[in-house]
Backbone as a chain_set.jsonl record, in Angstrom:
{"seq": "XXXXXXXXXXXXXXXXXXXXXXXXXXXXXXXXXXXXXXXXXXXXXXXXXXXXXXXXXXXXXXXXXXXXXXXXXXXXXXXXXXXXXXX", "coords": {"N": [[8.404, 12.146, -3.862], [8.323, 9.811, -1.309], [7.356, 10.099, 2.112], [7.965, 9.096, 5.444], [5.228, 8.677, 7.459], [4.403, 7.73, 9.861], [3.258, 4.986, 11.93], [1.124, 2.139, 11.684], [-0.56, -0.137, 13.775], [-0.701, -3.64, 14.32], [-3.678, -5.216, 15.333], [-3.622, -7.37, 17.145], [-0.985, -8.395, 17.82], [0.461, -6.058, 18.062], [2.401, -5.331, 16.173], [4.321, -2.991, 14.452], [3.505, -1.352, 11.431], [5.002, 0.406, 8.973], [3.856, 3.449, 7.5], [3.521, 5.466, 4.599], [3.491, 8.628, 2.872], [2.811, 10.255, -0.214], [4.605, 9.975, -3.358], [5.147, 6.696, -4.573], [7.967, 5.094, -4.961], [8.84, 2.328, -5.012], [6.519, 1.127, -6.061], [6.459, 2.239, -8.591], [8.707, 1.03, -9.795], [8.232, -1.733, -9.493], [5.58, -2.239, -10.068], [2.604, -4.109, -10.338], [3.558, -6.13, -8.725], [4.337, -4.948, -6.358], [1.874, -4.414, -5.145], [1.055, -7.064, -4.75], [3.003, -7.917, -2.92], [2.34, -6.361, -0.712], [-0.044, -7.502, -0.068], [-2.384, -6.787, -1.302], [-4.492, -7.926, -3.135], [-6.667, -7.467, -4.904], [-6.104, -4.908, -5.934], [-3.727, -5.518, -7.199], [-4.603, -7.098, -9.31], [-6.233, -5.246, -10.655], [-4.286, -3.358, -11.35], [-2.584, -4.877, -13.015], [-4.294, -5.601, -15.171], [-5.037, -3.05, -16.102], [-2.551, -2.146, -16.903], [-2.064, -3.845, -19.039], [-4.071, -3.053, -20.834], [-3.491, -0.369, -21.289], [-1.004, -0.379, -22.306], [1.073, -0.217, -20.451], [1.21, 2.403, -19.568], [-0.394, 3.103, -17.462], [1.047, 2.279, -15.284], [2.58, 4.416, -14.636], [0.863, 6.063, -13.364], [-0.312, 4.857, -11.091], [1.654, 4.917, -8.903], [1.294, 7.431, -7.7], [-0.855, 7.328, -5.963], [-0.591, 4.966, -4.551], [0.53, 4.568, -1.959], [-1.431, 5.725, -0.349], [-3.568, 4.014, -0.888], [-2.545, 1.699, 0.281], [-2.457, 2.421, 2.998], [-5.221, 2.79, 3.501], [-6.062, 0.164, 3.074], [-4.806, -1.177, 5.195], [-6.075, 0.036, 7.402], [-8.685, -0.783, 6.914], [-8.344, -3.467, 7.337], [-8.187, -3.596, 10.039], [-6.067, -2.491, 11.436], [-4.502, -0.387, 13.882], [-4.17, 3.038, 15.014], [-2.736, 3.556, 17.289], [-0.666, 1.65, 19.543], [-2.07, -1.318, 20.894], [-2.43, -1.79, 24.174], [-3.541, -3.729, 25.765], [-2.772, -6.329, 26.029]], "CA": [[9.177, 11.374, -2.921], [7.484, 9.412, -0.18], [7.853, 10.431, 3.442], [7.423, 8.263, 6.506], [4.248, 9.477, 8.178], [4.051, 7.085, 11.117], [3.039, 3.544, 11.933], [-0.14, 1.545, 12.092], [-0.22, -1.292, 14.603], [-1.542, -4.821, 14.212], [-4.563, -5.196, 16.505], [-3.414, -8.476, 18.083], [0.379, -8.504, 18.33], [1.036, -4.711, 18.105], [3.516, -5.177, 15.254], [4.153, -1.733, 13.711], [3.623, -1.356, 9.971], [5.242, 1.799, 8.579], [3.036, 3.994, 6.431], [4.174, 6.558, 3.898], [2.654, 9.494, 2.049], [3.499, 10.763, -1.39], [4.895, 9.123, -4.502], [5.704, 5.399, -4.198], [9.001, 4.644, -5.9], [8.794, 0.878, -5.232], [5.405, 0.799, -6.944], [6.856, 2.623, -9.942], [9.66, 0.075, -10.34], [7.767, -3.119, -9.445], [4.217, -2.333, -10.581], [1.613, -4.887, -9.587], [4.239, -6.97, -7.735], [4.308, -4.204, -5.096], [0.564, -4.679, -4.551], [1.067, -8.454, -4.278], [3.847, -7.965, -1.725], [1.594, -5.733, 0.371], [-1.243, -8.288, 0.189], [-3.534, -6.103, -1.878], [-4.712, -8.774, -4.312], [-7.595, -6.835, -5.852], [-5.391, -3.834, -6.618], [-2.742, -6.14, -8.093], [-5.332, -7.502, -10.523], [-6.612, -4.014, -11.354], [-3.06, -2.772, -11.906], [-2.072, -5.686, -14.129], [-5.192, -5.464, -16.319], [-4.94, -1.698, -16.658], [-1.262, -2.059, -17.598], [-2.204, -4.525, -20.328], [-4.934, -2.293, -21.744], [-2.914, 0.944, -21.597], [0.374, -0.628, -22.738], [2.003, 0.12, -19.385], [1.171, 3.808, -19.173], [-1.048, 3.205, -16.146], [2.066, 2.069, -14.248], [3.105, 5.726, -14.275], [-0.184, 6.758, -12.61], [-0.557, 4.201, -9.805], [2.519, 5.307, -7.779], [0.881, 8.667, -7.056], [-1.819, 7.067, -4.889], [-0.396, 3.612, -4.022], [0.716, 4.612, -0.505], [-2.734, 6.005, 0.239], [-4.329, 2.767, -0.983], [-1.998, 0.768, 1.269], [-2.915, 2.858, 4.307], [-6.647, 2.471, 3.6], [-6.184, -1.287, 3.176], [-4.438, -1.559, 6.56], [-7.141, 0.468, 8.307], [-9.832, -1.656, 6.658], [-8.01, -4.771, 7.907], [-8.262, -3.536, 11.495], [-4.876, -1.918, 12.056], [-4.809, 0.708, 14.785], [-3.252, 4.166, 14.998], [-1.908, 3.485, 18.496], [-0.527, 0.26, 19.984], [-3.071, -1.825, 21.824], [-1.688, -2.208, 25.365], [-4.381, -4.609, 26.585], [-2.333, -7.739, 25.9]], "C": [[8.308, 11.032, -1.721], [8.176, 9.746, 1.14], [7.184, 9.519, 4.453], [6.474, 9.121, 7.326], [3.792, 8.822, 9.479], [3.901, 5.584, 10.951], [1.582, 3.244, 12.214], [0.206, 0.234, 12.772], [-1.228, -2.412, 14.417], [-2.397, -4.928, 15.472], [-4.291, -6.295, 17.527], [-2.011, -8.462, 18.676], [1.13, -7.17, 18.362], [2.247, -4.518, 17.207], [3.325, -3.891, 14.444], [4.377, -1.931, 12.208], [3.845, 0.089, 9.543], [4.332, 2.221, 7.433], [3.722, 5.239, 5.878], [3.128, 7.384, 3.161], [3.483, 9.965, 0.87], [3.705, 9.695, -2.454], [5.578, 7.833, -4.053], [6.698, 4.924, -5.259], [9.005, 3.125, -6.081], [7.662, 0.455, -6.159], [5.733, 1.162, -8.384], [7.746, 1.55, -10.57], [9.125, -1.352, -10.418], [6.316, -3.313, -9.873], [3.307, -3.17, -9.703], [2.261, -5.841, -8.583], [4.271, -6.285, -6.365], [2.981, -4.444, -4.382], [0.484, -6.117, -4.033], [1.857, -8.58, -2.986], [3.121, -7.393, -0.508], [0.303, -6.466, 0.694], [-2.516, -7.66, -0.341], [-3.862, -6.764, -3.215], [-5.62, -8.116, -5.345], [-6.896, -5.716, -6.621], [-4.305, -4.375, -7.534], [-3.403, -6.553, -9.404], [-5.726, -6.275, -11.338], [-5.405, -3.404, -12.041], [-2.553, -3.561, -13.108], [-2.971, -5.58, -15.361], [-5.12, -4.068, -16.941], [-3.608, -1.507, -17.374], [-1.333, -2.744, -18.962], [-3.001, -3.681, -21.317], [-4.366, -0.928, -22.125], [-1.459, 0.842, -22.035], [1.4, -0.123, -21.728], [1.964, 1.557, -18.918], [0.519, 3.977, -17.795], [-0.056, 2.973, -15.002], [2.755, 3.366, -13.857], [2.119, 6.52, -13.429], [-0.346, 6.176, -11.207], [0.375, 4.652, -8.674], [2.099, 6.592, -7.065], [-0.118, 8.431, -5.929], [-1.675, 5.68, -4.278], [-0.219, 3.608, -2.506], [-0.592, 4.884, 0.219], [-3.619, 4.76, 0.204], [-3.855, 1.757, 0.06], [-2.468, 1.135, 2.672], [-4.393, 2.538, 4.501], [-6.871, 0.977, 3.757], [-5.842, -1.758, 4.59], [-5.53, -1.16, 7.552], [-8.386, -0.397, 8.15], [-9.604, -3.041, 7.269], [-8.002, -4.762, 9.43], [-7.032, -2.985, 12.175], [-5.247, -0.664, 12.824], [-3.768, 1.811, 14.681], [-2.327, 4.189, 16.187], [-1.756, 2.014, 18.877], [-1.592, -0.109, 21.005], [-2.333, -2.415, 23.024], [-2.477, -3.148, 26.264], [-3.958, -6.06, 26.5], [-1.918, -8.296, 27.219]], "O": [[7.626, 11.904, -1.184], [9.399, 9.683, 1.262], [5.999, 9.206, 4.341], [6.864, 10.174, 7.832], [2.876, 9.324, 10.13], [4.353, 4.997, 9.969], [0.896, 4.004, 12.898], [1.164, -0.433, 12.384], [-2.436, -2.183, 14.363], [-1.882, -4.745, 16.575], [-4.698, -6.159, 18.681], [-1.854, -8.511, 19.896], [2.325, -7.152, 18.661], [3.051, -3.62, 17.457], [2.283, -3.713, 13.815], [5.324, -2.595, 11.787], [2.96, 0.923, 9.731], [4.073, 1.445, 6.513], [4.41, 5.963, 6.598], [2.031, 6.91, 2.866], [4.707, 10.059, 0.953], [3.057, 8.648, -2.441], [6.495, 7.876, -3.233], [6.311, 4.42, -6.313], [9.16, 2.66, -7.211], [7.824, -0.471, -6.954], [5.322, 0.456, -9.305], [7.568, 1.198, -11.736], [9.515, -2.108, -11.308], [5.87, -4.45, -10.024], [3.239, -2.977, -8.489], [1.582, -6.318, -7.674], [4.236, -6.956, -5.333], [2.952, -4.652, -3.169], [-0.101, -6.355, -2.976], [1.432, -9.271, -2.061], [3.28, -7.896, 0.604], [-0.388, -6.092, 1.641], [-3.609, -7.974, 0.129], [-3.551, -6.234, -4.282], [-5.357, -8.208, -6.544], [-7.078, -5.591, -7.832], [-3.991, -3.751, -8.548], [-2.829, -6.378, -10.479], [-5.576, -6.259, -12.56], [-5.494, -2.978, -13.192], [-2.139, -2.974, -14.108], [-2.468, -5.478, -16.48], [-5.139, -3.926, -18.164], [-3.544, -0.773, -18.36], [-0.73, -2.275, -19.928], [-2.652, -3.601, -22.495], [-4.718, -0.385, -23.172], [-0.76, 1.852, -22.126], [2.473, 0.344, -22.109], [2.637, 1.898, -17.945], [0.859, 4.899, -17.054], [-0.291, 3.419, -13.879], [3.449, 3.409, -12.841], [2.486, 7.537, -12.84], [-0.501, 6.922, -10.241], [-0.097, 4.764, -7.543], [2.511, 6.818, -5.928], [-0.22, 9.257, -5.023], [-2.566, 5.251, -3.545], [-0.761, 2.735, -1.829], [-0.834, 4.328, 1.29], [-4.339, 4.485, 1.163], [-4.664, 1.044, 0.652], [-2.837, 0.256, 3.452], [-4.779, 2.059, 5.567], [-7.768, 0.559, 4.489], [-6.512, -2.641, 5.126], [-5.871, -1.937, 8.444], [-9.062, -0.707, 9.131], [-10.557, -3.71, 7.671], [-7.828, -5.81, 10.051], [-6.96, -3.012, 13.403], [-6.19, 0.039, 12.464], [-2.622, 1.56, 14.307], [-1.246, 4.773, 16.119], [-2.633, 1.209, 18.565], [-1.959, 0.693, 21.864], [-1.672, -3.445, 22.891], [-2.107, -3.341, 27.422], [-4.731, -6.943, 26.872], [-1.522, -9.459, 27.302]]}, "num_chains": 1, "name": "protein.A"}
């Protein structure tokens, strides 16, 4: 079960993006569409190809680390741990 672990903030407009830890139920039910919704295009392609080659069994593995991948993607995109008050 995923737990809310805080927010990451957009570096320009300080919009909070909630981040979670643990198992991702939305990723389990929606598969690579969840990655598309989150803007993680490369992981969506990886997920869809691995689902084709493993006959969908990989869709049972990805939810265990999908939230961690999303958090890393946000940090790589420049999101901050605290709101930027210099606006």
